[in-house]
C-alpha positions as CSV (number, residue, x, y, z in Angstrom):
1,M,0.0,0.4,0.1
2,I,1.1,3.3,-0.7
3,P,2.8,5.9,2.2
4,F,-0.2,8.1,3.4
5,S,0.6,11.7,4.9
6,V,-0.8,14.6,6.5
7,L,-1.8,18.0,5.5
8,D,-2.6,20.8,8.2
9,L,-3.6,24.5,7.7
10,A,-2.8,25.0,11.9
11,P,-6.5,25.4,11.8
12,V,-8.2,27.8,14.5
13,A,-11.5,26.8,16.1
14,E,-14.1,29.2,17.3
15,G,-13.1,29.8,20.4
16,S,-10.1,29.0,20.4
17,T,-6.9,30.6,19.6
18,T,-3.6,30.4,18.1
19,S,-1.7,29.3,20.5
20,Q,-4.2,26.6,20.6
21,A,-4.1,25.9,16.8
22,F,0.2,25.4,17.4
23,A,-0.1,23.1,20.3
24,N,-2.9,21.5,18.6
25,S,-1.1,20.6,15.4
26,L,2.1,19.4,17.0
27,D,0.3,17.1,19.0
28,L,-1.6,16.0,16.0
29,A,2.1,15.8,14.0
30,R,2.9,13.7,17.6
31,R,0.6,11.1,16.6
32,A,0.9,10.8,13.2
33,E,4.4,9.2,13.3
34,T,3.2,6.8,15.5
35,L,0.6,6.0,13.3
36,G,3.3,5.4,10.3
37,Y,2.3,8.6,8.5
38,T,5.1,9.5,6.3
39,R,4.5,13.3,5.8
40,Y,3.3,16.4,8.0
41,W,3.0,19.4,5.8
42,L,1.9,22.9,6.4
43,A,0.6,25.2,3.8
44,E,1.1,28.8,3.2
45,H,-1.9,30.8,3.5
46,H,-2.2,34.9,4.1
47,N,-4.8,36.9,5.4
48,M,-7.3,33.7,6.7
49,P,-8.3,33.8,10.4
50,G,-8.8,30.4,10.7
51,I,-5.6,29.3,9.4
52,A,-2.6,30.0,11.1
53,S,0.7,28.6,9.4
54,A,1.1,31.8,7.4
55,A,4.9,31.7,8.9
56,T,5.2,28.3,7.0
57,A,8.3,27.8,7.7
58,V,8.5,28.7,11.4
59,L,5.8,27.0,12.4
60,I,7.6,24.1,10.1
61,G,10.4,24.1,12.8
62,Y,8.6,23.8,15.5
63,I,6.5,20.8,14.8
64,A,10.2,19.0,13.5
65,G,11.4,19.5,16.6
66,G,9.1,18.7,18.6
67,T,9.0,15.0,16.4
68,S,11.6,12.4,15.7
69,T,11.2,10.5,12.5
70,I,8.4,11.9,10.5
71,R,9.4,13.9,7.7
72,V,7.5,17.6,7.9
73,G,7.2,19.7,4.9
74,A,5.8,22.7,3.0
75,G,2.0,22.0,1.0
76,G,3.4,24.3,-0.1
77,I,5.6,27.6,0.1
78,M,4.3,29.9,-2.3
79,L,6.8,30.9,-4.3
80,P,5.3,34.2,-5.7
81,N,5.5,35.1,-2.2
82,H,9.4,35.4,-1.7
83,A,12.5,35.6,-3.0
84,P,14.4,32.5,-4.2
85,L,17.3,33.0,-2.5
86,Q,15.5,33.3,0.3
87,V,13.8,30.3,0.6
88,A,16.3,28.6,0.2
89,E,17.8,30.2,3.2
90,Q,15.3,28.9,5.3
91,F,14.9,25.3,4.1
92,G,18.6,24.9,4.0
93,T,18.5,26.0,7.7
94,L,15.8,23.5,8.6
95,A,17.1,20.7,6.6
96,S,20.9,21.4,8.8
97,L,19.2,21.4,12.0
98,Y,16.7,17.6,10.9
99,P,18.8,16.3,8.4
100,G,16.5,13.8,6.2
101,R,13.2,14.9,7.7
102,I,12.3,18.1,5.3
103,D,10.7,18.3,2.3
104,L,9.9,22.1,0.0
105,G,6.7,21.9,-1.7
106,L,6.7,25.0,-4.6
107,G,2.9,26.5,-5.2
108,R,2.9,29.3,-8.0
109,A,-0.6,31.0,-6.6
110,P,-0.1,34.0,-3.9
111,G,-2.3,31.7,-1.1
112,T,-3.8,34.9,-0.6
113,D,-6.1,37.8,-2.2
114,Q,-4.7,40.7,-4.3
115,P,-4.2,43.5,-1.6
116,T,-2.6,40.7,0.7
117,A,0.0,39.6,-2.0
118,T,1.2,43.1,-3.0
119,A,1.3,43.8,0.6
120,L,4.2,40.4,0.5
121,R,5.7,41.4,-2.8
122,R,5.2,44.5,-3.9
123,Y,6.6,43.8,-6.9
124,F,4.4,41.0,-7.6
125,D,2.4,41.1,-10.7
126,S,1.2,37.2,-11.9
127,A,2.8,33.4,-11.7
128,D,4.3,34.2,-15.0
129,A,7.7,33.9,-13.1
130,F,7.3,30.8,-11.3
131,P,9.1,28.2,-13.7
132,R,12.8,30.7,-13.7
133,D,12.0,31.2,-9.7
134,V,11.9,27.7,-9.3
135,S,15.3,27.0,-11.6
136,E,17.2,29.8,-9.5
137,L,15.7,28.0,-6.2
138,L,17.3,24.3,-7.2
139,G,20.4,26.1,-8.3
140,Y,21.0,27.4,-4.3
141,F,20.7,24.2,-3.6
142,E,23.0,22.8,-5.6
143,P,26.4,22.7,-4.3
144,A,28.8,26.3,-4.7
145,T,31.2,26.9,-7.4
146,P,34.1,29.4,-6.3
147,S,33.0,32.1,-8.6
148,Q,29.3,32.4,-7.8
149,P,28.6,35.1,-7.1
150,V,25.7,34.4,-4.4
151,R,25.0,31.1,-2.9
152,A,22.2,30.4,0.1
153,V,24.4,29.9,3.0
154,P,23.2,27.6,4.2
155,G,21.6,26.2,1.5
156,A,24.0,25.1,-0.7
157,G,24.8,21.6,-1.3
158,I,21.8,20.3,1.3
159,D,20.2,18.1,-0.2
160,V,16.0,19.1,0.3
161,P,13.6,17.1,-1.4
162,V,11.5,20.0,-4.1
163,W,7.8,18.9,-4.7
164,L,6.1,21.2,-7.4
165,L,2.1,21.3,-6.3
166,G,-0.7,22.2,-8.5
167,S,-4.4,22.0,-9.4
168,S,-4.2,23.0,-13.1
169,L,-2.0,21.5,-15.7
170,F,0.5,24.2,-15.3
171,S,2.4,23.0,-12.7
172,A,2.4,18.9,-13.9
173,Q,3.6,19.7,-17.3
174,L,6.6,22.1,-14.8
175,A,7.3,19.0,-13.3
176,A,7.3,16.5,-15.8
177,A,9.8,18.9,-17.6
178,L,12.4,19.8,-14.6
179,G,11.8,16.0,-13.5
180,L,10.6,16.6,-10.1
181,P,8.0,14.8,-7.3
182,F,4.4,16.4,-8.4
183,A,1.3,16.6,-5.2
184,F,-2.2,17.9,-6.8
185,A,-4.2,19.0,-4.9
186,S,-7.5,17.3,-5.3
187,H,-8.5,17.9,-1.9
188,F,-10.2,21.1,-2.9
189,A,-10.0,21.4,-6.7
190,P,-10.4,17.8,-8.7
191,D,-11.2,18.9,-11.7
192,Y,-7.5,18.4,-13.8
193,M,-6.6,15.8,-11.8
194,D,-6.8,12.7,-13.8
195,Q,-5.4,15.0,-16.7
196,A,-2.8,16.5,-15.0
197,L,-1.6,12.9,-14.0
198,A,-1.8,11.6,-17.3
199,I,0.6,14.4,-18.3
200,Y,3.1,14.5,-15.6
201,R,3.0,10.9,-16.3
202,R,3.6,11.1,-20.2
203,D,5.9,13.5,-20.4
204,F,8.6,13.4,-17.6
205,K,11.9,13.3,-17.7
206,P,14.5,12.1,-15.9
207,S,16.6,14.1,-13.6
208,K,19.7,14.0,-10.9
209,R,16.7,14.4,-8.2
210,L,13.9,12.0,-9.4
211,S,14.6,9.0,-12.0
212,G,10.6,8.6,-12.6
213,P,7.5,10.2,-11.8
214,H,5.9,10.2,-8.8
215,A,2.6,11.7,-7.8
216,M,0.8,12.6,-4.6
217,L,-3.3,13.0,-4.8
218,G,-4.6,14.9,-1.7
219,I,-8.1,13.4,-0.3
220,N,-10.8,14.7,2.2
221,V,-11.2,11.7,5.1
222,V,-13.4,12.3,7.7
223,G,-13.8,9.4,9.9
224,A,-16.1,8.6,13.0
225,A,-17.8,6.3,14.9
226,S,-20.6,5.9,12.3
227,D,-21.6,7.1,9.0
228,A,-24.0,9.8,10.3
229,E,-21.2,11.3,12.7
230,A,-18.4,11.6,10.2
231,K,-20.9,13.4,7.6
232,R,-22.0,16.2,11.2
233,L,-17.8,16.6,11.1
234,F,-17.8,17.4,7.3
235,T,-19.5,20.3,7.9
236,T,-17.4,21.8,9.1
237,Q,-15.2,22.1,6.2
238,Q,-18.6,22.9,3.7
239,Q,-19.5,25.7,5.5
240,R,-15.6,27.0,5.4
241,F,-16.0,26.9,1.7
242,V,-19.2,28.5,1.9
243,N,-18.2,31.0,3.4
244,L,-15.0,31.6,1.2
245,R,-17.4,31.7,-1.4
246,R,-19.2,34.1,0.3
247,G,-16.3,36.3,1.3
248,R,-16.7,36.0,4.9
249,P,-13.6,33.7,5.3
250,G,-13.6,33.4,9.6
251,L,-12.7,30.6,12.3
252,I,-13.4,27.4,12.1
253,P,-16.9,26.6,12.9
254,P,-18.8,24.3,14.5
255,P,-20.3,21.4,12.8
256,I,-24.1,21.8,12.6
257,D,-27.2,19.4,12.2
258,N,-28.5,20.4,8.9
259,I,-25.9,21.5,6.4
260,E,-29.0,22.0,3.4
261,N,-30.2,24.7,6.0
262,F,-26.9,26.6,5.4
263,W,-26.2,26.6,1.9
264,S,-28.5,27.6,-1.2
265,P,-28.7,24.6,-4.5
266,T,-25.6,27.0,-6.3
267,E,-23.6,26.9,-2.9
268,K,-24.3,23.3,-2.9
269,F,-23.2,22.2,-5.9
270,G,-20.1,24.3,-6.1
271,V,-18.9,23.0,-2.6
272,E,-20.0,19.3,-3.5
273,R,-17.7,19.5,-6.8
274,A,-14.8,21.5,-5.3
275,L,-15.1,18.5,-2.1
276,A,-15.4,16.0,-4.4
277,C,-11.9,14.0,-3.6
278,A,-13.3,13.6,-0.7
279,V,-13.9,10.1,1.7
280,V,-16.5,11.0,4.9
281,G,-17.6,8.0,7.8
282,S,-17.3,5.1,9.6
283,P,-13.9,3.1,9.4
284,E,-15.6,0.6,7.0
285,T,-16.4,3.4,4.8
286,V,-13.3,4.9,5.0
287,K,-11.9,1.7,4.4
288,E,-13.9,1.1,1.1
289,G,-14.2,4.8,-0.4
290,I,-9.7,4.7,0.5
291,E,-9.3,2.0,-1.8
292,A,-11.4,2.8,-4.6
293,F,-10.0,6.3,-4.5
294,V,-6.6,4.8,-4.6
295,A,-7.1,1.3,-6.6
296,R,-9.1,3.9,-9.4
297,H,-6.3,6.7,-9.4
298,R,-3.0,5.1,-8.6
299,P,-1.6,7.9,-7.0
300,D,1.9,7.4,-5.3
301,E,1.2,9.2,-2.6
302,L,-2.2,10.3,-0.3
303,M,-2.1,13.2,1.3
304,V,-5.0,13.1,3.6
305,T,-6.6,16.0,5.4
306,A,-9.1,17.0,7.6
307,N,-11.1,19.9,8.9
308,V,-12.5,18.7,11.9
309,F,-13.9,21.2,14.2
310,D,-12.8,19.4,17.7
311,H,-9.5,18.7,17.9
312,E,-9.8,14.8,19.1
313,A,-11.9,14.2,17.0
314,R,-10.2,15.2,14.1
315,C,-7.6,13.0,15.6
316,R,-9.9,10.3,15.9
317,S,-10.3,10.5,12.3
318,F,-6.8,10.8,11.3
319,A,-6.3,7.1,13.0
320,I,-9.1,5.9,11.1
321,A,-7.6,6.8,8.3
322,A,-4.2,5.1,9.2
323,E,-6.2,1.9,10.7
324,A,-7.8,1.9,7.0
325,R,-4.5,1.6,5.5
326,E,-3.5,-0.9,8.1
327,R,-6.4,-3.4,6.9
328,I,-5.9,-2.5,3.2
329,I,-2.5,-3.7,3.6
330,A,-3.6,-6.6,5.4
331,G,-6.4,-8.0,2.9
332,E,-9.1,-7.7,5.3
């Protein structure tokens, strides 16, 4: 069975605090390590009250320092917001502190609205420079030469696995051309998933970083004791997406008993389409759903995410996903 990993946004729930969100993330990472998850990734977002992972590299250091074996990384760093040299220095530092445990996933969107993108990087106009910035960043991880005018210190000569992330065909094509592993954001934008995977695998060119294509898919997994309980927990994520579409991003809301009273038919259609890659239910339902998803799409890895209001319920959901993987391996 393929490896499972965790995608965390350090969610800040209503009635909670950012400090508690960070403590929850570390607790979840430690549990994920015990459960056998391969990676624990954090995602860069800005100007969103319910997501506390804006300073992604700082939070990666906190999680890596509080765990022992699980790989910790960015899923991802939004490269248009940063100078490639600074990213290389940050992740060179992390990889020096935690050798063999740091991943760097790169995205081409700003991960926020236009005014915030301008505040982050005032000369940012679009993501058109992304291929050039990726190449520049990869260059900083190469061993430095005597005549090199600018080098990443630390960073030069340090092995930091670099992934490209995407929700369209662009990054699939670029990852194939550069010979990099690729992660598709099917957990919130699945429309181009199959096409992106086909292009990436067809056009992949081996590189010194990767000899063959390696693709990861994101999936929402909300597990609970029963299908009904899991569906209720999933209303937190459904409300979150509706609120984003209404232009009212806020803290993570508690689940509700009847989502149909919350959204309009148009909102329901849009959210269900965005969250189509979701397995929600009892342990048996989760096992069957994950097994079917993997059999259909054949990813090399699976990145599991769960936006659940209650921390213990969220941890239990990830435990159910890990148990499903073990049962699939055992042929149960």
